[in-house]
C-alpha positions in Angstrom: -86.1 -12.2 -70.7 -86.6 -10.2 -67.8 -85.9 -12.7 -65.2 -83.2 -13.9 -67.4 -81.3 -10.4 -67.3 -81.9 -10.3 -63.6 -80.4 -13.9 -62.8 -77.2 -12.5 -65.0 -77.1 -9.3 -63.0 -76.8 -11.3 -59.8 -73.9 -13.4 -61.0 -71.3 -10.8 -61.0 -72.4 -9.3 -57.7 -72.0 -13.3 -56.2 -68.1 -13.4 -57.8 -67.0 -10.6 -56.2 -68.1 -11.4 -52.8 -66.4 -14.8 -53.4 -63.4 -12.8 -54.6 -63.6 -10.8 -51.2 -64.1 -13.3 -49.0 -60.5 -15.0 -50.5 -58.8 -11.8 -50.3 -60.1 -11.3 -46.7 -58.9 -14.8 -45.6 -55.7 -14.3 -47.2 -54.8 -11.6 -45.9 -56.1 -12.9 -42.4 -53.7 -15.6 -43.2 -50.8 -12.8 -43.6 -51.2 -10.9 -41.0 -51.4 -14.2 -38.9 -48.5 -15.5 -40.2 -46.9 -12.2 -40.2 -47.7 -12.4 -36.6 -46.2 -15.4 -35.9 -43.3 -14.9 -37.3 -43.1 -11.8 -35.7 -43.5 -13.6 -32.7 -41.2 -16.1 -33.2 -38.4 -13.4 -34.0 -38.9 -11.6 -31.4 -39.1 -14.8 -29.1 -35.8 -15.6 -31.0 -34.5 -11.8 -30.8 -35.7 -12.0 -26.7 -33.1 -15.4 -26.0 -30.6 -15.0 -23.8 -31.4 -11.0 -22.9 -31.5 -10.5 -19.0 -34.7 -11.2 -17.0 -36.8 -8.9 -15.2 -35.4 -9.5 -12.4 -32.0 -9.2 -13.4 -32.5 -6.0 -15.3 -34.2 -5.1 -11.8 -31.0 -6.3 -9.8 -28.6 -4.1 -12.1 -25.8 -2.2 -10.2 -23.3 0.5 -12.2 -19.8 -1.0 -11.4 -18.5 1.5 -8.7 -15.0 2.0 -7.8 -13.3 1.0 -4.6 -11.9 3.6 -2.9 -8.9 3.2 -0.2 -8.6 5.7 2.1 -5.6 6.3 4.6 -5.8 6.4 8.5 -7.2 10.2 8.2 -9.9 9.6 5.8 -8.1 11.0 2.9 -8.0 9.1 -0.8 -5.0 7.7 -1.2 -6.5 5.8 -4.6 -9.5 4.3 -6.3 -9.5 1.0 -8.1 -11.6 0.6 -11.0 -12.3 -1.2 -14.4 -14.7 1.6 -15.2 -14.0 5.1 -12.6 -17.3 5.9 -11.0 -19.2 7.8 -8.5 -22.9 7.1 -8.9 -25.3 9.8 -7.2 -28.7 10.4 -7.5 -30.9 12.7 -10.0 -31.9 15.0 -7.3 -28.2 15.4 -6.9 -27.3 16.4 -10.7 -27.4 20.3 -11.9 -30.9 20.8 -13.7 -28.5 22.3 -16.6 -26.9 19.0 -16.8 -30.1 17.4 -17.3 -31.5 19.5 -19.3 -28.3 19.3 -21.9 -28.1 15.8 -21.8 -32.2 15.6 -23.2 -31.5 18.3 -25.3 -28.2 16.6 -27.0 -29.4 13.1 -27.3 -33.1 12.8 -26.7 -35.2 16.1 -26.3 -38.6 13.6 -26.1 -37.4 11.1 -23.3 -40.5 12.0 -20.9 -43.2 11.7 -23.7 -42.1 8.0 -25.6 -42.5 4.5 -24.2 -38.8 3.6 -25.1 -38.8 3.8 -28.5 -39.6 6.4 -31.5 -40.4 3.9 -34.5 -41.1 7.0 -36.6 -37.6 8.2 -36.0 -36.1 5.0 -36.7 -38.0 4.8 -40.5 -37.1 8.3 -41.1 -33.5 7.3 -40.4 -33.5 3.8 -42.3 -35.1 5.5 -45.4 -32.5 8.1 -45.4 -29.7 6.0 -45.7 -28.8 6.3 -42.4 -30.1 2.5 -41.3 -31.1 3.6 -37.7 -27.9 5.4 -36.7 -29.4 8.8 -34.6 -32.6 7.7 -33.7 -31.4 5.6 -30.6 -33.4 7.3 -27.3 -31.7 7.4 -24.1 -33.5 4.2 -22.9 -32.0 2.4 -25.8 -28.6 4.1 -25.3 -29.0 2.6 -21.8 -30.3 -1.1 -22.8 -27.3 -1.2 -25.3 -24.5 -0.3 -22.6 -25.9 -2.4 -19.8 -26.6 -5.3 -21.2 -25.6 -5.4 -25.4 -22.8 -5.4 -27.5 -21.9 -2.4 -29.7 -22.5 -4.5 -33.0 -24.5 -2.2 -35.8 -26.4 -5.2 -36.8 -30.2 -5.3 -37.4 -30.3 -8.5 -34.7 -28.9 -6.5 -31.8 -30.7 -3.4 -33.0 -34.2 -5.1 -32.2 -32.7 -7.2 -29.1 -32.1 -3.1 -28.1 -35.9 -2.3 -28.6 -37.3 -5.3 -27.1 -35.2 -4.1 -24.2 -36.2 -1.0 -24.0 -39.5 -1.5 -23.8 -39.0 -4.0 -20.8 -36.9 -1.1 -19.0 -39.8 1.6 -19.8 -42.4 -0.9 -17.8 -40.0 -1.3 -14.8 -38.5 1.7 -14.1 -40.1 5.2 -14.1 -38.7 7.8 -16.8 -36.4 9.6 -13.7 -34.8 6.0 -12.9 -34.1 5.5 -16.1 -32.5 9.0 -16.5 -30.6 9.0 -13.4 -29.0 5.1 -14.1 -28.4 6.7 -17.7 -26.1 9.5 -16.3 -24.4 7.3 -13.6 -24.0 4.7 -16.4 -22.8 6.4 -19.8 -19.0 7.3 -20.7 -17.5 10.8 -20.7 -14.0 9.8 -21.8 -10.4 10.2 -20.0 -11.7 7.2 -17.7 -14.5 8.7 -16.5 -17.6 7.0 -16.4 -21.2 8.5 -15.3 -21.7 12.1 -14.3 -20.2 12.0 -10.3 -16.9 11.1 -12.0 -16.8 13.4 -14.9 -17.7 16.2 -13.3 -14.7 15.5 -10.4 -12.5 14.5 -13.3 -13.2 17.6 -16.1 -13.7 20.2 -13.3 -13.2 19.2 -10.3 -17.0 19.7 -9.0 -19.8 17.9 -7.6 -22.5 17.0 -10.6 -25.1 19.5 -8.4 -22.6 22.4 -9.2 -22.2 22.0 -12.2 -23.0 25.3 -14.4 -24.9 25.6 -18.3 -21.2 26.1 -19.6 -19.7 23.2 -18.1 -23.1 20.8 -18.5 -23.4 21.8 -22.1 -19.9 20.7 -22.7 -20.6 17.3 -20.9 -23.4 16.7 -22.7 -21.5 17.1 -26.0 -19.4 14.6 -25.0 -21.9 11.5 -24.8 -22.0 11.0 -28.6 -18.3 10.7 -29.2 -16.2 11.2 -25.9 -12.5 11.0 -27.2 -13.6 12.9 -30.0 -15.3 15.8 -28.2 -12.6 15.7 -25.2 -12.3 19.3 -24.1 -8.6 18.0 -23.1 -7.7 16.9 -26.3 -9.3 19.5 -28.8 -11.2 22.8 -26.8 -12.2 24.0 -30.2 -13.6 20.6 -31.5 -15.4 20.7 -27.8 -16.6 24.2 -28.0 -18.2 23.4 -31.2 -20.1 20.7 -29.6 -20.9 22.5 -26.9 -22.5 25.4 -29.1 -24.5 22.5 -30.4 -25.9 21.6 -27.3 -26.8 25.2 -26.4 -28.6 26.0 -29.6 -30.8 23.1 -28.9 -31.9 24.2 -25.5 -32.4 27.3 -27.5 -34.4 25.9 -29.9 -36.5 23.7 -27.4 -37.4 26.9 -25.3 -35.4 25.6 -22.6 -33.1 28.2 -22.2 -32.9 32.4 -23.5 -30.4 33.5 -26.0 -29.0 35.6 -23.4 -28.7 32.4 -21.3 -27.1 30.8 -24.5 -24.4 33.6 -25.3 -23.4 33.8 -21.5 -22.7 30.2 -21.5 -20.8 30.2 -24.4 -18.5 32.9 -23.7 -18.1 31.6 -20.1 -14.3 30.8 -19.3 -14.0 27.3 -18.4 -11.4 25.6 -16.0 -10.5 22.4 -16.5 -8.9 19.9 -13.9 -6.3 18.7 -16.0 -4.0 16.6 -13.6 -6.8 14.9 -12.4 -8.4 13.8 -16.2 -4.8 13.1 -17.6 -4.4 10.7 -14.9 -7.6 9.3 -13.7 -6.4 5.7 -14.5 -3.4 6.1 -12.5 -4.2 8.1 -9.1 -2.2 6.6 -6.3 -0.3 8.4 -3.8 1.2 5.2 -2.2 2.2 2.5 -4.9 4.0 0.1 -3.2 1.4 -0.1 -0.4 -1.6 -0.2 -2.7 0.3 -3.1 -4.5 0.9 -4.8 -1.1 -2.4 -4.8 0.3 -3.7 -5.5 -3.4 -1.8 -8.6 -4.3 -1.5 -9.8 -0.4 -5.2 -9.5 1.2 -7.5 -8.1 -1.3 -7.8 -9.9 -4.5 -6.8 -13.4 -3.3 -9.8 -12.8 -0.8 -12.6 -10.7 -2.6 -11.5 -11.5 -6.1 -11.4 -8.9 -9.1 -14.9 -8.1 -9.4 -15.7 -7.3 -6.1 -12.5 -5.0 -5.6 -12.9 -3.0 -8.9 -16.4 -3.0 -9.2 -18.5 -3.2 -6.1 -17.8 0.2 -4.5 -15.8 -1.3 -1.7 -14.6 1.1 1.0 -11.1 0.6 2.5 -9.7 2.0 5.5 -6.0 1.1 5.7 -3.3 2.1 8.6 -1.0 4.6 6.8 -1.0 8.3 7.3 -0.8 9.7 3.8 1.4 12.2 4.9 4.1 10.3 6.4 3.6 8.5 3.3 4.6 11.6 1.2 7.2 12.5 3.3 8.8 8.8 3.2 8.5 8.8 -0.7 10.1 12.3 -0.8 13.2 11.1 1.6 13.8 7.9 -0.6 14.3 10.1 -3.4 17.9 11.3 -1.8 19.4 8.0 -2.1 21.5 7.2 -5.0 20.7 3.9 -4.7 17.8 1.8 -4.6 16.0 1.2 -0.9 12.9 1.3 0.9 11.6 3.1 4.2 9.1 1.8 6.8 7.3 3.4 9.7 5.0 1.7 12.2 3.3 2.5 15.3 5.1 0.1 17.9 2.1 0.4 20.2 -0.6 -0.9 17.5 1.6 -2.5 14.8 0.0 -0.1 12.2 2.0 0.4 8.7 2.4 4.4 8.8 4.3 4.7 5.7 6.0 1.8 3.5 8.1 2.9 0.6 9.4 0.0 -1.3 11.8 1.6 -3.9 12.2 5.0 -5.6 10.3 4.5 -8.6 7.0 2.1 -9.0 6.7 2.6 -12.5 10.4 1.6 -13.2 10.5 -1.4 -10.7 7.5 -3.3 -8.9 10.2 -4.7 -7.1 8.8 -3.9 -3.0 12.2 -3.5 -1.1 10.1 -2.9 1.9 8.4 -6.2 1.8 10.3 -8.7 -0.8 14.1 -7.6 -0.6 15.5 -10.0 2.0 19.3 -8.3 2.9 21.4 -8.4 5.4 20.5 -6.2 8.2 24.4 -6.1 9.2 25.1 -4.6 12.7 21.4 -3.6 12.7 20.8 -7.0 13.6 22.7 -6.8 17.0 20.3 -5.6 19.1 19.2 -9.0 18.8 22.4 -10.2 19.9 22.3 -8.2 22.9 18.5 -8.6 24.1 19.3 -12.7 24.1 22.5 -12.1 25.9 20.7 -10.0 28.4 18.1 -12.6 28.8 20.7 -15.2 29.5 22.4 -13.4 32.9 24.7 -10.6 30.8 24.7 -7.3 31.9 25.3 -4.1 30.0 28.2 -3.4 32.4 29.9 -6.6 32.3 33.3 -6.5 30.2 34.4 -8.4 27.0 37.3 -8.1 24.9 37.4 -6.3 21.6 40.6 -8.1 20.2 41.3 -10.4 17.0 39.9 -13.8 17.5 39.9 -16.5 14.8 38.1 -19.3 14.2 39.1 -22.7 12.4 35.9 -23.7 9.8 36.0 -26.8 8.7 33.5 -26.9 6.2 34.7 -23.9 4.6 36.9 -23.0 1.6 38.7 -20.6 4.2 39.6 -22.5 6.5 40.3 -19.6 9.2 37.7 -17.2 10.1 38.6 -13.6 11.6 36.2 -11.0 12.1 36.9 -7.8 12.2 36.4 -3.8 12.9 35.1 -1.5 10.4 38.0 0.7 11.7 40.3 -1.9 11.7 41.0 -1.4 15.0 40.5 -2.9 18.5 39.5 -1.2 22.0 40.9 -4.3 23.9 38.6 -4.7 27.3 35.1 -2.5 26.8 31.4 -2.8 28.4 29.0 -4.7 26.7 27.2 -1.3 26.1 30.1 0.5 25.0 31.0 -2.4 22.1 27.0 -2.0 20.6 27.6 1.3 21.0 30.1 2.0 18.6 29.4 -1.3 16.7 32.6 -3.2 17.4 32.4 -6.6 15.8 34.9 -9.0 17.8 32.7 -8.7 21.0 29.9 -9.2 19.2 31.3 -12.6 17.8 32.2 -13.6 21.2 29.0 -12.5 23.0 27.2 -14.8 20.1 29.4 -17.6 21.3 28.5 -17.2 25.0 24.9 -17.0 24.6 24.8 -19.2 21.4 23.7 -19.4 17.9 19.8 -21.5 19.0 19.5 -18.4 21.5 20.2 -16.0 19.2 17.9 -17.5 16.6 15.2 -17.8 19.1 15.4 -14.5 20.1 15.1 -13.5 16.5 12.0 -15.8 16.2 10.2 -13.8 19.3 11.2 -10.4 18.2 9.4 -10.9 15.1 11.5 -12.1 12.3 9.9 -14.4 10.2 12.5 -15.2 7.3 13.7 -18.5 6.1 17.2 -17.2 5.4 17.9 -17.6 9.3 21.3 -19.8 9.5 22.6 -21.6 12.8 26.0 -20.0 12.0 28.7 -18.3 14.4 28.1 -14.9 12.0 24.5 -14.5 12.9 25.4 -12.2 15.3 27.1 -10.0 12.8 23.8 -9.3 10.8 24.5 -12.4 8.5 21.1 -13.5 8.2 18.8 -11.9 5.2 15.7 -10.3 6.6 13.4 -7.7 5.1 13.0 -4.1 6.5 9.2 -4.9 7.2 11.0 -7.5 9.7 13.3 -5.0 11.1 10.5 -2.9 11.7 8.8 -5.3 13.9 11.8 -5.9 16.1 12.4 -2.7 16.6 9.0 -2.0 17.9 9.2 -4.6 20.6 11.9 -2.0 22.2 9.9 0.5 22.1 6.7 -0.9 23.4 8.4 -2.6 26.2 8.7 -5.8 25.4 5.4 -6.2 23.7 5.4 -7.8 20.1 2.6 -6.2 17.9 1.7 -8.1 14.3 2.1 -5.6 11.7 -1.1 -4.8 9.9 -1.8 -2.3 6.6 -6.2 -2.6 6.5 -8.2 -1.1 9.5 -11.6 -2.3 7.9 -13.4 -2.9 5.1 -17.0 -1.9 4.3 -19.3 -2.7 1.2 -21.0 0.1 -0.7 -23.8 0.0 1.8 -21.7 0.4 4.4 -21.7 -2.7 6.1 -18.6 -4.1 7.7 -17.0 -6.6 6.0 -13.8 -6.9 8.0 -12.0 -5.0 11.1 -9.1 -5.2 12.2 -7.4 -4.3 15.8 -4.2 -4.4 17.4 -2.8 -8.0 18.1 -0.2 -7.9 20.9 1.9 -10.6 22.6 4.7 -10.4 25.1 8.0 -11.1 23.4 10.5 -10.5 26.1 10.3 -9.3 29.7 9.7 -5.4 30.1 12.6 -4.8 31.9 14.8 -6.6 29.6 12.9 -4.2 26.9 13.4 -1.1 28.6 17.2 -2.1 29.5 18.1 -2.8 25.6 16.2 0.6 24.7 18.5 2.4 27.2 21.4 1.2 25.4 20.3 1.9 21.9 19.5 5.1 23.2 23.2 5.7 24.0 24.1 4.5 20.3 22.4 7.4 19.6 24.0 9.8 22.0 27.6 9.0 22.2 28.0 6.0 19.4 27.5 5.3 15.6 23.6 6.6 15.7 24.5 10.5 16.7 23.5 12.0 13.8 20.0 10.6 14.7 19.4 13.1 17.6 16.0 14.8 17.5 15.8 17.9 19.7 13.3 17.5 22.3 13.0 13.3 22.1 14.7 10.2 23.3 15.8 8.5 20.2 17.1 5.1 19.9 18.8 3.4 16.8 21.5 1.5 15.4 23.0 1.5 12.0 23.9 -1.4 10.1 26.6 -2.1 7.3 27.2 -5.7 5.4 30.7 -6.4 4.1 32.3 -4.7 0.9 29.5 -1.8 1.7 26.4 -3.6 -0.4 23.6 -2.8 2.2 23.7 0.4 4.7 20.5 0.3 7.0 19.5 2.4 10.2 16.6 1.3 12.5 15.3 3.1 15.3 12.4 5.4 16.9 11.2 7.6 19.1 8.0 7.4 21.7 5.0 6.2 19.6 6.8 5.7 16.3 9.7 3.3 14.5 10.9 3.6 11.3 13.6 1.8 9.3 15.4 2.8 6.2 17.5 0.4 4.0 19.3 1.3 0.8 21.5 -1.2 -1.6 21.7 -2.0 -5.3 19.6 -4.3 -6.6 22.9 -6.2 -8.1 24.6 -6.3 -4.8 27.0 -4.0 -6.1 29.0 -1.7 -3.6 27.2 1.3 -2.5 30.9 3.3 -2.7 33.7 3.4 -0.1 32.8 3.8 3.4 29.2 3.6 2.2 28.3 2.9 5.8 24.7 2.6 7.3 25.3 6.0 9.5 26.4 7.9 6.1 24.0 6.6 3.9 20.5 5.3 5.5 20.6 7.8 8.8 20.4 11.1 6.7 17.1 10.0 4.9 16.1 8.5 8.1 16.5 12.0 9.8 15.0 13.5 7.0 11.8 11.2 7.7 11.7 11.8 11.1 12.2 15.4 11.4 8.9 16.0 8.9 7.2 12.9 10.9 7.7 15.0 14.5 5.9 18.1 12.9 2.9 16.1 11.2 1.8 14.2 14.7 2.2 14.6 17.8 4.7 12.5 20.1 5.6 12.2 23.7 9.0 13.3 24.0 10.3 10.2 26.3 9.4 6.8 26.2 7.0 5.3 29.1 8.7 3.4 31.8 6.1 1.3 33.6 5.9 1.7 37.5 6.0 -2.1 38.0 9.1 -2.7 35.7 12.1 -4.0 37.7 14.4 -1.9 36.8 16.5 1.5 37.4 18.2 4.6 35.9 21.5 4.7 36.9 24.8 6.5 35.5 27.4 4.1 34.9 31.1 4.5 33.8 31.8 4.4 30.6 34.8 2.0 31.4 34.6 0.6 34.6 30.8 -0.4 34.5 30.3 0.8 38.0 28.3 3.7 39.3 29.9 7.1 37.7 31.6 9.6 39.8 32.1 12.8 38.8 35.0 12.5 36.7 33.8 9.6 34.8 32.8 9.7 31.6 29.2 8.3 31.9 26.2 6.5 30.1 22.5 6.6 31.6 21.2 3.1 31.6 18.4 1.3 32.9 19.4 -1.7 34.7 17.7 -4.5 36.7 17.2 -3.0 40.0 18.8 -6.3 41.8 21.8 -6.8 39.4 22.9 -2.7 39.1 26.1 -2.2 40.8 26.2 -0.7 43.8 29.7 0.5 44.2 31.5 3.8 42.8 33.6 3.9 40.1 37.5 2.7 41.2 39.0 4.1 37.8 37.6 7.3 38.8 37.7 8.0 42.4 36.0 5.3 44.0 37.2 2.7 46.6 38.5 -0.4 45.0 38.1 -2.2 47.9 34.0 -1.3 48.0 34.0 -2.2 44.1 35.5 -6.0 44.9 32.8 -6.3 47.5 29.9 -5.6 45.5 27.5 -8.2 44.2 26.7 -6.7 41.3 30.6 -5.7 40.3 30.7 -5.5 36.4 32.5 -9.0 35.3 35.1 -10.2 32.4 33.3 -12.3 30.1 36.5 -14.7 28.8 35.9 -17.4 25.6 38.4 -20.5 26.6 40.7 -19.0 23.8 41.0 -15.7 25.9 42.5 -16.9 28.8 45.8 -16.0 27.7 45.0 -12.7 27.7 47.5 -10.3 29.9 45.5 -9.2 32.8 48.0 -6.1 32.6 46.4 -4.7 29.7 42.9 -4.5 31.5 41.2 -0.9 31.4 40.0 -2.2 34.9 42.2 -4.0 37.5 41.8 -7.5 37.7 41.3 -7.6 41.1 38.1 -5.4 40.6 36.6 -7.3 37.6 37.5 -11.0 38.2 38.0 -13.4 35.2 34.6 -15.1 34.8 33.9 -17.8 32.3 29.9 -18.5 32.7 29.5 -22.7 32.6 27.4 -22.2 29.4 30.5 -21.3 27.1 31.3 -24.5 25.0 34.7 -26.3 25.2 34.7 -26.7 21.3 34.7 -24.5 18.7 31.3 -23.6 17.7 30.1 -23.9 13.8 30.5 -20.9 11.7 30.7 -19.5 8.2 33.4 -17.7 6.3 32.8 -14.0 5.6 33.6 -14.9 1.6 29.9 -16.9 1.2 27.7 -15.2 -0.8 24.6 -14.5 1.4 22.1 -13.7 -1.7 23.5 -17.0 -3.8 20.1 -18.7 -3.3 17.9 -15.3 -3.7 14.6 -16.4 -5.0 12.8 -12.8 -5.4 15.2 -10.3 -7.5 13.8 -7.7 -9.7 13.4 -9.1 -12.7 11.3 -12.3 -11.1 8.7 -10.1 -9.2 8.3 -8.0 -12.2 7.1 -11.2 -14.0 5.3 -12.2 -11.2 3.3 -9.1 -11.1 2.7 -9.4 -14.9 1.0 -13.1 -13.8 -0.9 -11.9 -11.4 -2.2 -8.9 -13.6 -3.4 -11.5 -16.4 -4.5 -13.7 -13.4 -7.1 -11.9 -11.9 -8.0 -10.2 -15.1 -6.5 -6.8 -15.1 -4.3 -7.3 -18.4 -4.6 -8.8 -21.6 
């Protein structure tokens, strides 16, 4: 019996052993399956997450900065406005405030806080508010903001990996450079500047607590939008700092009562700061985006050093506001080709049409120097004579069979010197001179001097400025006269460097000989006389040699003034985009010249310029005083002009009209000639201002015997206009979409 009882006692023990073994094996299987399931889930969640190399190579988007020639900031190009800074350059108050507000145990956890997450889930918050700084960084840099468990799992995995790859200080530094502070400011560098106009290192406790309070909800707690809410949030941050024992009660009270001064203007306009919109738009779509693409231009921290002088640019933008119409101003350094100022309109927000580079307009008489330059090169002299009398051409191809160009004044001077014809901008001498020189020679000269426009027609009226050109092209032409015959290619970017300060591209002046220096100097002296005694009188600047030319088109639809002084050439264009007249008697001298004068008067106070133009010693020219009527060397009784003339072609005899010897004048081998077309040969010698024996009639062999081609003034020069404000606006919006800068 005893044995039997003993046997029965052992039976339950064996059963429990079996059951224990079963449960242990089951638990092991469950744990193993859970581990496998967890591994599968983690593996699935980890799919498509960035690799360690990608995490290590991450660099926050950095705004590219556009500078003027003196290092002043013109604008910043950014998708996310950032100014990355190192942790050591961030105020300790900002570091402490951020940790207090967002993650006070940052330096003790390993990327996630499981207990905080569990408390949040069981409290019904679904994990909200339990994110560490590392988790926020992982979410901001590599994940979406979707409120899903899958995203939260991926966030936790990524956070653990980031903690293994980076030091705590590096994580915090990256975080402070990555987070959004509102109003377009990304990162503490941009935020400190945007809100307080400071560097991050100089932020006070009061300022830092406001910025740290923004992190949770930048738009809601913006002190610019709602200072009351911002102060409530600031008190929360300061109380957290006090509770943690990081500041004293006294420090908290002082910070709460400190008066804050906000940089309102910068904050409100941080996305639109652009002191030269037409210029920036020009380099952006012509150079930067086509070459580097959107991401590199807007996110890689390029340093773009341009040629413009911001002070001159602002002066030009202010000057153009004087116009009742639209218009443009271009200023260039004639020795280098650097664009110093470029204004394409009165308001970029209203119209993106850049009239400085896109508006092809008739320059009128501002084009005449090109004609006269071609004539000088063909052998004609400023002292030669030409007729200012009515002239007509039969034009078979035109509706109006007869073309009769006239003068603005409706009066005619009769016979006059070439330089006087230019000084007073008479039209019929210009038509005759175009006929004498040849249309093709004038067109060729335009190309050589810098006109690239496709709107040059081989017509006799080209000498009156009926070609359509841009203000930038005209500035290039006038630079040749200021630069003693050398043409400079206009350029706008000096250098581009990447965010490591490596040079990506650099540009220097590109010069080439356009015309002989003596021709340029002679032509410039004629244009100086335009300012001294002609249509450009009001352009004179005390203490400077100034040259220039007015331009006015038919029906007063376009007005110009182009010219310069030593070291600076500028062009002003005025006109309506729909080509409606500017008004009665709205000439270049009355509309464009005052704007040019205003700009240039400011320019000479901002930069130092020589007072007179340089004339190279080896130039084969001589400065002489010539009689305005006869073209001979002026006597005491002459009204004279000071001109440079070729040494071997300058007259030697004294003016016979004002005391000089007629015999000596006739024997002068360089005596002024009277230039006549075949249809002028009926001109009566008794009407000449110079006796016939002094100024013999000369018909050069190059004069064609037939009537040259011409166009009637009634022809619409803008009938085939391709670039209008409307088409440019459409193109601008298309470019924004093309480069991903708009939806």
